C-alpha positions, 0 to 999 in steps of 0.5 A, spaced: 501 524 579 504 518 575 511 516 573 512 512 567 505 510 565 500 515 567 493 513 568 488 517 564 483 520 569 483 525 574 487 532 573 494 531 574 499 537 575 507 537 575 511 543 577 518 544 575 521 547 581 527 551 583 533 550 578 540 553 580 547 553 576 554 552 579 555 559 577 549 563 577 543 560 582 536 563 581 532 563 587 525 560 585 522 555 589 516 560 592 512 560 586 512 553 584 510 551 591 505 556 592 502 554 585 502 547 588 498 549 594 493 553 590 492 548 585 491 542 590 486 547 593 482 546 586 482 538 587 488 537 582 493 531 584 500 535 584 507 533 584 513 538 585 520 536 582 526 540 584 533 539 582 536 540 589 537 534 592 534 536 599 531 543 601 537 546 605 542 544 600 544 550 597 549 554 601 546 561 599 540 564 602 536 570 600 530 574 603 524 578 600 519 583 602 511 582 600 509 589 599 502 589 595 501 582 594 499 580 601 491 579 599 492 574 593 497 571 597 491 568 601 489 565 595 495 561 594 495 557 601 491 553 605 488 557 611 493 554 616 499 556 612 496 563 611 497 564 619 504 561 619 507 566 614 509 571 618 513 566 622 518 566 616 520 573 617 527 575 618 525 578 625 520 578 630 518 586 628 511 586 625 510 592 620 505 597 621 502 603 618 508 607 620 513 603 617 518 606 612 525 604 608 530 609 609 534 611 603 541 614 605 546 618 601 552 613 602 557 619 601 555 622 607 550 618 611 544 623 611 537 620 609 535 622 602 528 619 603 523 615 607 519 610 603 513 608 606 512 600 606 506 599 610 505 592 613 510 589 609 512 582 610 520 581 610 521 573 609 527 569 609 527 564 603 529 558 606 524 559 612 519 560 607 520 554 603 520 550 609 513 552 611 510 552 604 513 545 603 508 542 608 503 538 605 506 537 598 509 531 594 516 534 593 521 530 589 528 532 590 534 531 586 530 531 579 534 535 574 529 537 568 532 534 561 526 536 556 519 537 556 514 535 550 506 536 549 501 532 545 496 537 546 492 533 551 498 531 556 505 534 557 511 530 559 517 532 563 523 527 562 529 528 567 536 527 567 536 520 571 531 517 565 525 517 569 519 522 566 512 524 569 506 526 565 500 530 567 494 534 564 498 541 566 506 542 566 508 549 570 515 551 569 516 555 576 524 554 575 526 561 575 530 565 570 534 559 567 527 556 565 528 550 560 520 550 560 520 557 557 526 554 552 520 549 550 515 554 549 518 560 546 525 556 543 532 557 546 534 563 542 527 567 544 528 564 551 535 567 552 536 572 558 538 579 556 544 581 560 544 588 563 550 593 564 550 592 572 553 587 576 552 585 584 555 582 589 551 579 595 553 576 602 549 573 608 554 575 613 554 574 621 556 581 623 560 583 630 555 586 636 558 593 634 556 593 627 549 590 629 548 596 633 551 601 628 546 598 623 540 599 628 543 607 628 541 607 621 535 603 620 530 598 624 530 592 619 533 594 612 536 600 608 538 602 601 544 606 600 546 610 594 553 613 593 554 618 588 560 614 584 554 609 582 553 604 587 547 601 590 547 598 597 542 594 600 543 592 608 538 589 612 537 583 617 536 576 615 535 573 621 535 576 628 529 572 631 530 570 639 534 568 642 539 571 637 542 577 640 546 582 636 553 579 635 549 573 632 544 576 627 545 575 620 545 580 615 543 580 607 548 585 604 548 587 597 552 592 593 551 593 585 554 597 580 555 599 573 559 594 568 559 594 561 555 587 558 562 586 554 566 586 561 567 579 563 565 577 570 568 570 571 574 573 573 571 575 580 566 570 580 571 564 579 576 567 585 570 565 590 568 568 596 575 571 598 576 575 592 569 577 592 569 579 599 576 583 598 572 587 592 566 589 596 570 592 602 575 595 597 568 598 594 566 600 600 572 605 602 569 611 599 562 611 603 561 614 610 565 612 616 559 608 619 556 604 613 564 603 611 565 600 617 559 595 616 562 592 610 569 592 613 566 588 619 564 582 615 568 576 617 573 573 613 571 566 610 564 569 609 560 566 603 559 571 597 557 571 590 557 575 584 553 575 578 551 579 572 544 582 572 539 580 566 532 580 564 527 577 560 521 581 557 515 576 555 513 577 548 507 581 547 503 575 544 505 571 549 507 563 548 504 557 545 501 553 551 500 547 547 492 547 548 493 549 555 498 543 557 504 548 559 505 554 562 510 559 566 509 562 573 514 567 577 521 568 574 520 563 569 515 568 566 518 574 567 525 574 570 527 582 572 532 586 577 531 586 584 532 593 586 525 595 587 523 588 590 517 586 584 519 579 583 516 575 588 510 580 588 508 579 581 509 571 582 504 571 587 499 575 583 501 570 577 499 564 582 493 567 584 491 569 577 492 562 575 488 559 580 482 564 579 482 562 572 482 554 573 477 555 578 472 559 573 474 555 567 477 548 569 483 545 567 482 548 560 486 551 554 481 557 555 483 558 563 490 558 561 489 563 555 485 567 560 491 567 565 496 568 560 492 574 557 492 577 564 499 576 566 503 578 560 502 585 560 503 586 567 509 582 567 512 586 561 511 592 564 514 590 571 520 587 567 521 594 563 520 598 570 525 594 574 530 595 569 529 602 568 529 603 575 535 599 576 539 603 571 536 609 574 539 608 581 546 607 579 546 614 576 546 619 581 543 625 576 537 620 575 536 617 582 531 622 584 527 620 577 527 613 579 521 609 580 524 607 587 524 614 589 517 616 585 513 610 587 517 606 592 515 599 592 508 599 590 506 596 584 506 602 579 
């Protein structure tokens, strides 16, 4: 990879990685780093450009499950890192063929359904990113200003005045992708806001609450309330030597909110206002679940956002003669309630690597990749939105994909 005056030989790839906004962070990163490894294994010279000033600069974390993408994940990482992925899990538990995700009635606490999640891997985002950053050239503090392509090479220009040119540029910077803006235009690239909002926190709960959680679930649980609330409560870090009382949890509450309703007032109130709102919304819940929310310590960081989607056009995008494309949330931002985002991103990366391995760094390889992923992405985004709307409507809950299909691909 060269900046400013690139050489004209060899295959160079630049990846635009995680991007965040002050009011609405997106959690890309995995797709970009996986792409870098996958294409590095194809012999490319790869550089990843990240907006963040350092790997741990964001206060907000996340965790996610790999359910049906474990096989293609092996195609995205070198063997020594494949063996280490499980070490990025939220705890030391290893799921077997009897693993389930309990779905509970928030009003009564009763078990509505135990959704099979056989052999799932539950990964903490920051821990995973530290792992899969190994062996890569990652340039931090690089905020993308613009993208261009002459049909032979693509160029990324950064806010600091530098630029980088390569044979292939991959947008992996999440829902607010500027690379997507370039490919389809800023109007067609705009996110579609949905009538749903969510508040999220990563909280260290006291020992009594941590043990109460264990009465409901081993690792994670989903809770639906007849009033239209969706809750996700699960372990975020319970690895030894941590004991109950030092465990952290990822806790999400989402609910219906008309698109025209402004979310900025709650969001601008900061963590204190969001946490107060979360505890108020937990009041109608069964006593034990309500206690989990009440036990979140004052001063805990919280975030609030409106949910959105972007459905890729059926015809795809103009990859500029195979020089620019998208992977992960940049290609298909979707809602989180069925945990499909990362699994689809892994499939994107494995598919891209497979077509490049077969046809080289050519326009034909990029065309074949996009022809494969776009129908899947369209279905995944639409299905995720359908599910998200359904799980906030008690009358439609049992028909939702989460109930009927679980966390499988279809």
